[in-house]
C-alpha positions as CSV (number, residue, x, y, z in Angstrom):
1,M,108.1,85.0,-107.9
2,Q,108.3,81.3,-108.3
3,L,106.2,79.3,-105.9
4,L,106.9,75.6,-105.1
5,R,104.3,73.3,-103.6
6,T,105.1,70.0,-102.0
7,P,103.0,67.1,-103.5
8,E,100.1,66.0,-101.3
9,D,101.3,62.4,-101.2
10,R,104.3,63.5,-99.1
11,F,101.9,64.2,-96.2
12,L,100.1,60.9,-96.3
13,N,100.4,58.5,-93.3
14,L,102.7,60.8,-91.2
15,P,103.4,59.1,-87.8
16,G,101.4,60.8,-85.1
17,F,99.7,63.2,-87.4
18,P,96.1,62.0,-88.2
19,F,94.7,65.5,-88.8
20,A,92.7,66.3,-91.9
21,P,94.2,69.0,-94.1
22,Y,92.4,72.3,-94.6
23,Y,93.5,75.1,-96.9
24,L,92.8,78.8,-97.2
25,E,93.2,79.9,-100.8
26,A,91.1,83.1,-101.1
27,L,93.9,85.5,-100.2
28,P,93.6,88.9,-101.9
29,E,96.7,89.7,-103.8
30,Y,98.1,86.3,-103.1
31,E,96.0,84.3,-105.5
32,R,98.6,81.6,-106.1
33,I,99.4,80.9,-102.4
34,R,97.6,78.3,-100.3
35,V,97.8,78.3,-96.5
36,H,97.4,75.0,-94.7
37,Y,95.8,74.8,-91.3
38,V,94.6,72.2,-88.8
39,D,91.1,72.6,-87.3
40,E,90.3,70.1,-84.5
41,G,87.8,70.0,-81.7
42,P,84.2,71.3,-81.4
43,A,83.2,74.2,-83.6
44,A,81.4,75.8,-80.7
45,A,84.3,75.5,-78.2
46,D,84.5,78.2,-75.5
47,V,88.3,78.5,-76.0
48,V,90.2,78.5,-79.3
49,W,94.0,78.0,-79.5
50,L,95.9,79.5,-82.4
51,C,99.3,77.9,-82.7
52,L,101.6,79.6,-85.2
53,H,105.0,78.4,-86.4
54,G,107.8,79.9,-88.4
55,Q,110.4,78.6,-90.7
56,P,111.7,75.9,-90.8
57,T,108.9,74.2,-88.8
58,W,105.4,73.3,-89.8
59,S,102.2,72.0,-88.1
60,Y,103.8,68.6,-87.4
61,L,105.4,70.4,-84.5
62,Y,102.0,70.5,-82.7
63,R,101.0,66.9,-83.2
64,I,101.5,66.2,-79.5
65,M,99.8,69.3,-78.2
66,I,96.6,69.2,-80.4
67,P,95.2,66.1,-78.7
68,V,95.8,67.6,-75.3
69,F,93.9,70.8,-76.3
70,T,91.0,68.9,-77.9
71,A,90.7,66.7,-74.8
72,A,90.4,69.8,-72.6
73,G,87.4,71.0,-74.7
């Protein structure tokens, strides 16, 4: 299977998306695939929100919600 990866510079300075990129790469049987995720807020938070998206959207969809969640603790 051919995998395509968007160059990192395409995600620089996105309006309203100041979040640091994190990647999960240690996926058994999917060695060439890298999964991006956003991790904001305190590591010891009482509540964790998992926001999943499908095609054709991506985490930019949640740029308005993430600050609201982190402000709530």
